[in-house]
N, C-alpha and C positions, 0 to 999 in steps of 0.2 A: 708535281706542280709546286712552284715556289710560293712564298707568302710575302705580301706587302703589309707589314704590321699584322693585323688579324685577317687580312683579306687574301684569298687564294687566287693566284694567277690562273686564268683559264687557258691562255694561249700566248705564245710569243709570235709576233708578226712584225710588219714594217708599216710606217706611216710617213708623213712629211712634217718637217718643222713648221710651226705656225708662222714663223718669221721669214726664214730664208727659203722655204719650200724644198730643202734637200731631203732626200730619202733617209729616214732615221729608224733605228730599232724601236719597237714598241711592244707593250703587253696589254692584253685585255683582261679585265677582272670584274667580278660581280660585287656591287656595293649598294647596300640599302635597296635591294630589289631591282637594280638597274645595271646595265653593262657600261663600263667606263674604259676608255683607252688612255694609257699613260705612255708618253714618248720622251726620248732624251736626245737633245741636240748638243754636240760638244761645244758649239759656239753660243747657243742661246738658252741652254738649260732644259728643265723638265716642263712638260705641259700635260695637264690632265683635263679631259673633256668627256662628255657623254658620247657613247657610240651612236652612230646613226640608226642602228637597230638596238635600241636600249632595252627592249623587252628580252629577258634572258631566254625564254623558250623559243622565240622567233630567231634570235641571234644564233643559238646553238643548233637549231634545226637547219637553217640555211648554210651555216658554216660547214656542217657535216655532209651536205649533199655533194656527191661526186659528179660534177658537171660533165656531161657528155660533150666531146668535141669542143674543148674550151677556146678554140680559135674564134676571134670575133667574126660574126657573119655580116655585120653592117658597118657602113661608114657614114658619119654625119659631116656634112659640108656646110659651113656658114658662108653663104653666098655674099653677104654684106653685113656690116655692123650698123646699117641705117634702118630706121623703122618709121612707120606712119603713126606710131603712138609713142608716148613718153610715160610709160607705166612706172609707178612707184616701186613695183616689184619687177626687176629685170636682171637675171643672172648674167646676161650678156652686156649689160651697161650700154644698150643701144643708143645711138646718137651722141654719146659722150666722146669727145675728141675728134680726131681726123677721120673722115669717111674712108672706109676701105672696102674694096670689092674683090671677090675671089676671081682669079684669072682662069677662064674655062680652058685655056690651053694646058692646064695642069690636071685635066680630068683623067689622065692616064693612071693616076693614083688609085682609081676605083677598081683596077683589074683583079685584085685579090679578094673582093667582097661579093656577097650575093645580093645585097640590097644597099641603096643609098637614100639617106634622109637629108633633104635640103632645108636648111634652117637660116637664121639670121642672128641679129636683126630680124627683119621680115623678108622672107625670100621673094614674095610677090612684088617687092619694090623693083626687082630686076626686070627691065623691059624685055630681056632676052630669056626669061624663064622658060617659055615654051620650047625654045631652041635647046636650052640646057637639058631639059627633060628628054627631048628627042635624041640628043647625043648619048645620054646615059642608056636609054632604051635600046639604041643600036648595039650597045655592048651587052645586051641581054641581061640587064640588071633590073630588079624591082626599084621603083623610085617613088618616094613619098615626100610630102612637104609638111613642115611644122609651121603653122600660120596662125595669126590672130583672127583670120576669117573675114577681115573687112573687104578685101577685093573679091573674095569668093561669093559675096552677096550679088555679084554680077554674073548671071547665069552664062552669058556668052563667053566671058573670060574663063570660067571654070570648064566649059565645054572645050575651049581651045587647049587647056592643060590636059584634059582627058584624051583628046585626040592626039596630043603629042606623046602620050604614053604614061600619064600619071597613074600610079597604082593605088594610092590611098592618101588620106589626109589625117594629120594630128592637129587638133584645133584647141587653142587655149580657151578655156571656158570655166570661170571661177564662181559665177553666181547668177541667180535669177532676180536678185534684188538691185533695182536701179541705183539706189543710194550707194551701196557697196561698190557697184561697177564704176560709178562716177568717181568715187574716192580712189580706187585702185588703178583704173585704166582710162577713164574719161567718160563723158556723158553720152547717152543715146546708143550705147554699143550693144545692148541686149537684143534689141529688135534687128539690128544689122546681123548679129551672129545667128539669130534664129533664121533669118532669110538665107544666110550662107549654109546652114545645116539643111534647110529645105532643098537648096540647090544640090547639095551633095547627095541627098536622098534621091532626087530626080535623076541624077547622073549615075546612081548605083555604084558609088565609090565607098569602100570601107572607111569608117570614120572612128577615130579614138578621141575622146575628150580629155584634156589635160587641165586639172584643177589644182591650183596652189592653195593649200589649206592654212588659214590663219584663224584667230579667234572669232573674227567677225563673220566667217562663212562656215565655221565648223558644224553648226547645227542645220546647215542647208544641204548636207550631204544626201539625205534621203530624197529631198525634193529634186536634186540634180539627177539622181538615179531614175526617179519616176519620170522626169522629163525625157531622159535618154531613151527609155523604153518605148516612147512613142515613135521612134525611128528605127526601122529594121537595119539600117546600115551602121548604126552605132553599135560597135562590138565590144567596146571597153571604155570605162571611165577610170582614169588613174588619178587618185588623190595623193598629191605630192607634198612632201615637207618643203618648207622654205629653204632654198639654197642660200646659205649664209655667205654669199658672194655677190659681187655686182652691186646693183642698186636695191637696197632693202634696209629695213629696220630690224636688226638682229634680235631686239627685245620681243618681236612678234613671233619668233620661231616656236613651233609646237613640236614636241618629240613624236616620233613615229608611233610610240606605244599609246599615246593619247588619241591619235587619229584612229588607230586600230580599235581601241576600246570604244570610241563613240560609234564607229561604223558597226561593230559587233552588236552594240546595244540597239542601234536604230533598225538594223536588219535582222537581228536575232541569229547572228552567225556564231557558231562555236569555233573557238580558236583551233581546235583539232581539225575541223573540216577545212579551215582556211589553209592550214599547214599542209594537209594531205593533198589538197587541190593544187597547191604550188608544186609539191613533189611530183604530182601526176604529170606536169608539163615536162619535167626532167625524164620521167619514165617514157613519155611519148618520144622525146629526143632519142632515147636509147633504142626504142623500137624502130624509129624511122631512119636511124643512121645507116644500117646495112642497105637501105634502099637508095642511098645517095642523096637524101634530102639535106641540103646544106643549111636550111633555115632553122635556127635554134629558138625554141619557145621559152626555155627556162632562163632566168637571170637572177642573180643573187641580190640585186638591188630592188627587186619588186616582189611583193607578196600578193598572190592572185587567187581570188575566190571565184570559181566558175559556177554558173547557175543557168538553168533553162527557163527562158521567159514563157509563161503560160498565163494567158488572160491578164489579170492584174497582180500576178505574183511571180516570184523568182523561186524556182525549185532547185535547191542545192544539188550539185552533181553527186554528192554523197548519198542522196536519196535514190539515185539511179544506179550507181555502181558502188561496189565495195572497194574504196580507194586504198585502204591499207593493204588488202590482198593484192591488188594490181601493182602497187608500188613495190611490195615485197617480192612478188614474182618477177617483175621486170628487172630487179637487181640480181636475183639468184638463179633464174631459170634460163635455159638456152632459148633463142627466138622461137624455135618450133614448140618446145614445151610450154612456153608462155602463151603462144597462140592457141594451143590446145586447151589450156586451162581457161583462157579468156572466153573462147567460144562456148565452152561447156557452162561455166558459171555465170558469165556476164551477158551472154546472148541467149542461149537456149533456155536455161532455167529462169533467167530474168524475164524472158518474154511471157512466161506463164504466171509469174508471181508478182510482177512489179508493173503497175499501171503507168508509172512515170517513164519506164523504159519504153513501153508501147507508144507513149506520147512522143518520146524522142524519135522513135522510128518514123512516126507520121511527119514530124517537122523536117526530119532529114530527107524524107522522100519528096516533100514539097520544094525543098531547096536544091534538089539534085541537079537542076539545070545549070547551076553555077559551077558544079564540079566538072561538067563536060567542057565548059569554056575557061577552065583553070582559074576561076575566081574563088580561091579556097577560103579566103576570109569571109566572103558572103555566104559560102556553103556552110560554114561553121554555125551550128544552131545555138551555141552557148553565148552567154553574156558574161563579161568579166568585170569584177570590181577589184581594183588594185590599189595598194598603198605602195608608193614608190619613194625611195629616199634619194635626196640630192646631196651627196657628200661635199664637205668643204675642207679647207686646209686643216681645220681643227679636228676632224673626225675620220679622215680617210684611212681605210684599213686595206692593206694590199692583199690580205687573204680573200677579200671580196672582189676588189677591182682587177686582180690579175686574170680573172676569168670573165671579164666584162664582155658582153655580147656586141658592144658598139664602140668603135673608135671614132675620133673626131679630128678635123682640121679646120682652120680658120684662115682668113686672108693673111694674118700676121704670123701664124704658127702652122706650117704646112707638113710637119712630120706627124703621121697618125699615132695616137696614143689613147688609152682609155678615156672615154668622153668626160667623166667627172674630173679626172686629173687634169685634162686639157682645159676645162672650164676654169679651174682654179688658177692655172698658169696664165690663161688668157686675161683674167681680171687683174693680174699683177704685172702684165706686160706694159 
């Protein structure tokens, strides 16, 4: 490894120039307890910025995970750049400039993907959304929407989307505090969003909450998780860094390391458990790949902690299974040997010595009905707390985005490419 002064380079990679967005050589190195990315553009010179995974342990762990089947499984389609809100934080810069809509005659682009995520702007702005969902489902693809939830407060409308083939919902949900909500998104939204969540619960659609974390809601994280646990359909809450693109105040950006630190303190999560839990998802991908399962669970842009909801607590998955052993065996053993070891150590022996495992079996049995109707997300008994990074031009690292699980297109840029890189280019278009 080379040295930059007294600092040792961890890895040579590629990034993009802060100014012209061309792909340029870069290095990552550790400085004062954080990870930094240094890049060089022949035209615009050197740029040094904090890496989006600035925690050295998290960075090195995710960097070294060998992703199974690195081809992207999902395609994100921005159906429109129009929105029914004008949020101060919006990476898509919705409502800025000329209104553009995605032409549904170009839906043939989805053929190589397992799932489709419909975004915006706000996808429910499109009056033909039910028909778009129906067309995608005809091609045997999973289809979800990323919404602010306003129109989903109408139960009849949500029912129409479900009947058209909607598979799940990702909903923007930053706060339970009306003052913060009014400042960020607009007044009176919390009650509307709660109504939308209740409707999703009644329709039994898997729901993920997407929370952009700034200083003013950083210490609401535990309350948002407690709120989420009231709903059986909410399977994950993702706490996201501010994307330093689009409409935002860059001074409000919080590094991923700080968000991780606060969540660990609020929930009592060990960093080791969080890392092994994330690695477990890659192990599951490795196990499921021979079975032809195209859906990839692991992504290098998200650190995920899995837990089993029980009464008023979250039981870490590390108290149910020996994650280090599972991850080690998944990497080194043949599928048959792995299965033999898993059944012996994590099923048979666990049944007699681990009450949390028996509790898991009971919850799994109760949700077995969803397995038979192929609603796998609802069958899953675990709840996920995630920290997800949103890279910008300043900190994109090709070592991470080249194995991105989701590509994106918009009305203005219709060539699929890694979603985070696409967002950066979209904002400069």
